[in-house]
Gaussian input, Z-matrix of N, CA and C with variables (Angstrom, degrees):
# hf/3-21g

backbone

0 1
 N
 C     1     B1
 C     2     B2     1     A1
 N     3     B3     2     A2     1     D1
 C     4     B4     3     A3     2     D2
 C     5     B5     4     A4     3     D3
 N     6     B6     5     A5     4     D4
 C     7     B7     6     A6     5     D5
 C     8     B8     7     A7     6     D6
 N     9     B9     8     A8     7     D7
 C    10    B10     9     A9     8     D8
 C    11    B11    10    A10     9     D9
 N    12    B12    11    A11    10    D10
 C    13    B13    12    A12    11    D11
 C    14    B14    13    A13    12    D12
 N    15    B15    14    A14    13    D13
 C    16    B16    15    A15    14    D14
 C    17    B17    16    A16    15    D15
 N    18    B18    17    A17    16    D16
 C    19    B19    18    A18    17    D17
 C    20    B20    19    A19    18    D18
 N    21    B21    20    A20    19    D19
 C    22    B22    21    A21    20    D20
 C    23    B23    22    A22    21    D21
 N    24    B24    23    A23    22    D22
 C    25    B25    24    A24    23    D23
 C    26    B26    25    A25    24    D24
 N    27    B27    26    A26    25    D25
 C    28    B28    27    A27    26    D26
 C    29    B29    28    A28    27    D27
 N    30    B30    29    A29    28    D28
 C    31    B31    30    A30    29    D29
 C    32    B32    31    A31    30    D30
 N    33    B33    32    A32    31    D31
 C    34    B34    33    A33    32    D32
 C    35    B35    34    A34    33    D33
 N    36    B36    35    A35    34    D34
 C    37    B37    36    A36    35    D35
 C    38    B38    37    A37    36    D36
 N    39    B39    38    A38    37    D37
 C    40    B40    39    A39    38    D38
 C    41    B41    40    A40    39    D39
 N    42    B42    41    A41    40    D40
 C    43    B43    42    A42    41    D41
 C    44    B44    43    A43    42    D42
 N    45    B45    44    A44    43    D43
 C    46    B46    45    A45    44    D44
 C    47    B47    46    A46    45    D45
 N    48    B48    47    A47    46    D46
 C    49    B49    48    A48    47    D47
 C    50    B50    49    A49    48    D48
 N    51    B51    50    A50    49    D49
 C    52    B52    51    A51    50    D50
 C    53    B53    52    A52    51    D51
 N    54    B54    53    A53    52    D52
 C    55    B55    54    A54    53    D53
 C    56    B56    55    A55    54    D54
 N    57    B57    56    A56    55    D55
 C    58    B58    57    A57    56    D56
 C    59    B59    58    A58    57    D57
 N    60    B60    59    A59    58    D58
 C    61    B61    60    A60    59    D59
 C    62    B62    61    A61    60    D60
 N    63    B63    62    A62    61    D61
 C    64    B64    63    A63    62    D62
 C    65    B65    64    A64    63    D63
 N    66    B66    65    A65    64    D64
 C    67    B67    66    A66    65    D65
 C    68    B68    67    A67    66    D66
 N    69    B69    68    A68    67    D67
 C    70    B70    69    A69    68    D68
 C    71    B71    70    A70    69    D69
 N    72    B72    71    A71    70    D70
 C    73    B73    72    A72    71    D71
 C    74    B74    73    A73    72    D72
 N    75    B75    74    A74    73    D73
 C    76    B76    75    A75    74    D74
 C    77    B77    76    A76    75    D75
 N    78    B78    77    A77    76    D76
 C    79    B79    78    A78    77    D77
 C    80    B80    79    A79    78    D78
 N    81    B81    80    A80    79    D79
 C    82    B82    81    A81    80    D80
 C    83    B83    82    A82    81    D81
 N    84    B84    83    A83    82    D82
 C    85    B85    84    A84    83    D83
 C    86    B86    85    A85    84    D84
 N    87    B87    86    A86    85    D85
 C    88    B88    87    A87    86    D86
 C    89    B89    88    A88    87    D87
 N    90    B90    89    A89    88    D88
 C    91    B91    90    A90    89    D89
 C    92    B92    91    A91    90    D90
 N    93    B93    92    A92    91    D91
 C    94    B94    93    A93    92    D92
 C    95    B95    94    A94    93    D93
 N    96    B96    95    A95    94    D94
 C    97    B97    96    A96    95    D95
 C    98    B98    97    A97    96    D96
 N    99    B99    98    A98    97    D97
 C   100   B100    99    A99    98    D98
 C   101   B101   100   A100    99    D99
 N   102   B102   101   A101   100   D100
 C   103   B103   102   A102   101   D101
 C   104   B104   103   A103   102   D102
 N   105   B105   104   A104   103   D103
 C   106   B106   105   A105   104   D104
 C   107   B107   106   A106   105   D105
 N   108   B108   107   A107   106   D106
 C   109   B109   108   A108   107   D107
 C   110   B110   109   A109   108   D108
 N   111   B111   110   A110   109   D109
 C   112   B112   111   A111   110   D110
 C   113   B113   112   A112   111   D111
 N   114   B114   113   A113   112   D112
 C   115   B115   114   A114   113   D113
 C   116   B116   115   A115   114   D114
 N   117   B117   116   A116   115   D115
 C   118   B118   117   A117   116   D116
 C   119   B119   118   A118   117   D117
 N   120   B120   119   A119   118   D118
 C   121   B121   120   A120   119   D119
 C   122   B122   121   A121   120   D120
 N   123   B123   122   A122   121   D121
 C   124   B124   123   A123   122   D122
 C   125   B125   124   A124   123   D123
 N   126   B126   125   A125   124   D124
 C   127   B127   126   A126   125   D125
 C   128   B128   127   A127   126   D126
 N   129   B129   128   A128   127   D127
 C   130   B130   129   A129   128   D128
 C   131   B131   130   A130   129   D129
 N   132   B132   131   A131   130   D130
 C   133   B133   132   A132   131   D131
 C   134   B134   133   A133   132   D132
 N   135   B135   134   A134   133   D133
 C   136   B136   135   A135   134   D134
 C   137   B137   136   A136   135   D135
 N   138   B138   137   A137   136   D136
 C   139   B139   138   A138   137   D137
 C   140   B140   139   A139   138   D138
 N   141   B141   140   A140   139   D139
 C   142   B142   141   A141   140   D140
 C   143   B143   142   A142   141   D141
 N   144   B144   143   A143   142   D142
 C   145   B145   144   A144   143   D143
 C   146   B146   145   A145   144   D144
 N   147   B147   146   A146   145   D145
 C   148   B148   147   A147   146   D146
 C   149   B149   148   A148   147   D147
 N   150   B150   149   A149   148   D148
 C   151   B151   150   A150   149   D149
 C   152   B152   151   A151   150   D150
 N   153   B153   152   A152   151   D151
 C   154   B154   153   A153   152   D152
 C   155   B155   154   A154   153   D153
 N   156   B156   155   A155   154   D154
 C   157   B157   156   A156   155   D155
 C   158   B158   157   A157   156   D156

   B1=1.4511
   B2=1.5213
   B3=1.3281
   B4=1.4472
   B5=1.5198
   B6=1.3241
   B7=1.4643
   B8=1.5272
   B9=1.3147
   B10=1.4641
   B11=1.5201
   B12=1.3371
   B13=1.4550
   B14=1.5158
   B15=1.3444
   B16=1.4603
   B17=1.5168
   B18=1.3021
   B19=1.4574
   B20=1.5170
   B21=1.3262
   B22=1.4582
   B23=1.5220
   B24=1.3263
   B25=1.4599
   B26=1.5269
   B27=1.3095
   B28=1.4652
   B29=1.5185
   B30=1.3276
   B31=1.4530
   B32=1.5123
   B33=1.3178
   B34=1.4629
   B35=1.5237
   B36=1.3441
   B37=1.4636
   B38=1.5297
   B39=1.3156
   B40=1.4649
   B41=1.5234
   B42=1.3354
   B43=1.4634
   B44=1.5171
   B45=1.3277
   B46=1.4520
   B47=1.5138
   B48=1.3175
   B49=1.4630
   B50=1.5236
   B51=1.3173
   B52=1.4598
   B53=1.5160
   B54=1.3103
   B55=1.4593
   B56=1.5230
   B57=1.3236
   B58=1.4613
   B59=1.5199
   B60=1.3376
   B61=1.4683
   B62=1.5181
   B63=1.3273
   B64=1.4552
   B65=1.5249
   B66=1.3131
   B67=1.4567
   B68=1.5152
   B69=1.3294
   B70=1.4640
   B71=1.5223
   B72=1.3263
   B73=1.4595
   B74=1.5329
   B75=1.3211
   B76=1.4615
   B77=1.5241
   B78=1.3309
   B79=1.4621
   B80=1.5261
   B81=1.3181
   B82=1.4614
   B83=1.5263
   B84=1.3147
   B85=1.4589
   B86=1.5190
   B87=1.3061
   B88=1.4580
   B89=1.5231
   B90=1.3137
   B91=1.4638
   B92=1.5235
   B93=1.3018
   B94=1.4639
   B95=1.5260
   B96=1.3263
   B97=1.4666
   B98=1.5272
   B99=1.3225
   B100=1.4600
   B101=1.5244
   B102=1.3088
   B103=1.4590
   B104=1.5168
   B105=1.3170
   B106=1.4549
   B107=1.5243
   B108=1.3461
   B109=1.4670
   B110=1.5285
   B111=1.3188
   B112=1.4560
   B113=1.5173
   B114=1.3222
   B115=1.4616
   B116=1.5222
   B117=1.3340
   B118=1.4586
   B119=1.5300
   B120=1.3190
   B121=1.4619
   B122=1.5234
   B123=1.3140
   B124=1.4646
   B125=1.5239
   B126=1.3191
   B127=1.4634
   B128=1.5200
   B129=1.3297
   B130=1.4581
   B131=1.5156
   B132=1.3363
   B133=1.4646
   B134=1.5227
   B135=1.3223
   B136=1.4641
   B137=1.5184
   B138=1.3218
   B139=1.4596
   B140=1.5189
   B141=1.3276
   B142=1.4598
   B143=1.5205
   B144=1.3105
   B145=1.4566
   B146=1.5177
   B147=1.3212
   B148=1.4573
   B149=1.5217
   B150=1.3176
   B151=1.4612
   B152=1.5180
   B153=1.3095
   B154=1.4589
   B155=1.5254
   B156=1.3363
   B157=1.4765
   B158=1.5076
   A1=108.44
   A2=114.57
   A3=120.39
   A4=111.16
   A5=115.78
   A6=121.44
   A7=113.08
   A8=117.04
   A9=120.97
   A10=112.39
   A11=117.10
   A12=121.19
   A13=114.35
   A14=117.17
   A15=119.37
   A16=109.73
   A17=114.32
   A18=121.56
   A19=107.23
   A20=116.79
   A21=121.95
   A22=108.33
   A23=117.27
   A24=121.54
   A25=109.49
   A26=115.96
   A27=120.01
   A28=109.60
   A29=115.30
   A30=121.06
   A31=114.16
   A32=117.09
   A33=120.96
   A34=111.46
   A35=117.22
   A36=120.31
   A37=109.73
   A38=117.52
   A39=121.15
   A40=113.03
   A41=116.86
   A42=118.99
   A43=109.11
   A44=114.97
   A45=120.29
   A46=110.44
   A47=116.50
   A48=121.95
   A49=108.67
   A50=115.66
   A51=122.43
   A52=109.77
   A53=116.46
   A54=122.53
   A55=105.30
   A56=117.98
   A57=122.89
   A58=108.64
   A59=116.91
   A60=122.81
   A61=108.57
   A62=117.77
   A63=121.36
   A64=110.54
   A65=115.33
   A66=123.22
   A67=108.62
   A68=116.84
   A69=120.88
   A70=113.07
   A71=117.50
   A72=122.37
   A73=110.63
   A74=117.48
   A75=121.36
   A76=111.86
   A77=117.39
   A78=121.20
   A79=111.79
   A80=117.16
   A81=121.95
   A82=110.93
   A83=115.61
   A84=120.82
   A85=109.74
   A86=115.33
   A87=120.85
   A88=108.40
   A89=115.19
   A90=121.54
   A91=107.45
   A92=115.75
   A93=120.34
   A94=109.52
   A95=115.31
   A96=121.23
   A97=106.73
   A98=117.08
   A99=119.44
   A100=111.32
   A101=114.46
   A102=124.37
   A103=105.17
   A104=116.93
   A105=120.35
   A106=110.66
   A107=116.39
   A108=119.10
   A109=109.66
   A110=116.78
   A111=119.95
   A112=109.39
   A113=116.11
   A114=121.33
   A115=109.09
   A116=116.66
   A117=121.86
   A118=113.57
   A119=118.11
   A120=120.74
   A121=109.66
   A122=116.77
   A123=121.41
   A124=113.22
   A125=118.50
   A126=120.72
   A127=112.81
   A128=117.62
   A129=120.77
   A130=112.74
   A131=116.65
   A132=121.96
   A133=108.68
   A134=116.06
   A135=121.65
   A136=107.13
   A137=116.62
   A138=120.81
   A139=108.92
   A140=116.00
   A141=121.32
   A142=108.70
   A143=116.58
   A144=122.47
   A145=108.84
   A146=115.94
   A147=121.39
   A148=108.27
   A149=116.19
   A150=121.60
   A151=108.47
   A152=115.41
   A153=122.08
   A154=108.17
   A155=116.83
   A156=121.34
   A157=110.86
   D1=140.00
   D2=176.90
   D3=-84.84
   D4=174.26
   D5=-177.29
   D6=-59.56
   D7=-34.30
   D8=-177.11
   D9=-106.51
   D10=26.39
   D11=177.93
   D12=87.37
   D13=11.83
   D14=177.89
   D15=-73.06
   D16=148.72
   D17=177.26
   D18=-121.53
   D19=126.42
   D20=-179.83
   D21=-106.51
   D22=118.68
   D23=-177.11
   D24=-137.39
   D25=162.28
   D26=177.16
   D27=-140.20
   D28=163.13
   D29=177.32
   D30=71.41
   D31=28.30
   D32=-176.34
   D33=-90.34
   D34=148.79
   D35=172.99
   D36=-71.36
   D37=171.61
   D38=-178.76
   D39=-64.63
   D40=-30.12
   D41=175.68
   D42=-150.79
   D43=158.15
   D44=-179.00
   D45=164.78
   D46=-152.60
   D47=179.80
   D48=-143.20
   D49=149.59
   D50=178.28
   D51=-124.08
   D52=142.61
   D53=169.12
   D54=-99.89
   D55=119.43
   D56=-177.28
   D57=-107.73
   D58=124.58
   D59=178.19
   D60=-123.78
   D61=132.93
   D62=175.72
   D63=-126.18
   D64=14.26
   D65=177.07
   D66=-174.65
   D67=-177.11
   D68=-177.75
   D69=-92.79
   D70=-19.37
   D71=-178.32
   D72=-73.80
   D73=147.96
   D74=179.45
   D75=-60.54
   D76=-29.26
   D77=177.86
   D78=-73.70
   D79=-6.33
   D80=-179.18
   D81=-109.35
   D82=40.68
   D83=176.80
   D84=-154.74
   D85=156.50
   D86=176.35
   D87=-159.09
   D88=172.96
   D89=-179.13
   D90=-124.65
   D91=139.19
   D92=179.61
   D93=-131.43
   D94=127.13
   D95=173.09
   D96=-90.25
   D97=143.11
   D98=-177.70
   D99=-142.73
   D100=153.52
   D101=167.62
   D102=-136.30
   D103=118.10
   D104=-177.58
   D105=-74.60
   D106=139.20
   D107=175.54
   D108=-74.24
   D109=164.79
   D110=176.09
   D111=-65.46
   D112=144.26
   D113=-179.89
   D114=-68.48
   D115=132.57
   D116=-175.80
   D117=-95.88
   D118=-14.93
   D119=-177.39
   D120=-144.22
   D121=-171.68
   D122=-177.11
   D123=-102.02
   D124=17.90
   D125=-177.04
   D126=-75.84
   D127=-20.48
   D128=-175.31
   D129=84.86
   D130=0.43
   D131=-179.82
   D132=-106.67
   D133=128.97
   D134=176.54
   D135=-118.70
   D136=128.70
   D137=178.62
   D138=-104.52
   D139=137.20
   D140=179.00
   D141=-144.71
   D142=148.99
   D143=175.34
   D144=-106.54
   D145=141.05
   D146=177.79
   D147=-152.05
   D148=155.36
   D149=179.08
   D150=-107.02
   D151=128.20
   D152=179.20
   D153=-89.84
   D154=124.19
   D155=-177.56
   D156=-121.98

């Protein structure tokens, strides 16, 4: 996790869902559905915003 809640991941499909855990308590987890945008450059890095619920 980044300083501002960013999550850095690799090898992801174009769309799906993630279970995010940052502790063992139920209040320390959430699920986020995502669809990655098309890549805009050749860096290999795709940035996307999503809300974890």
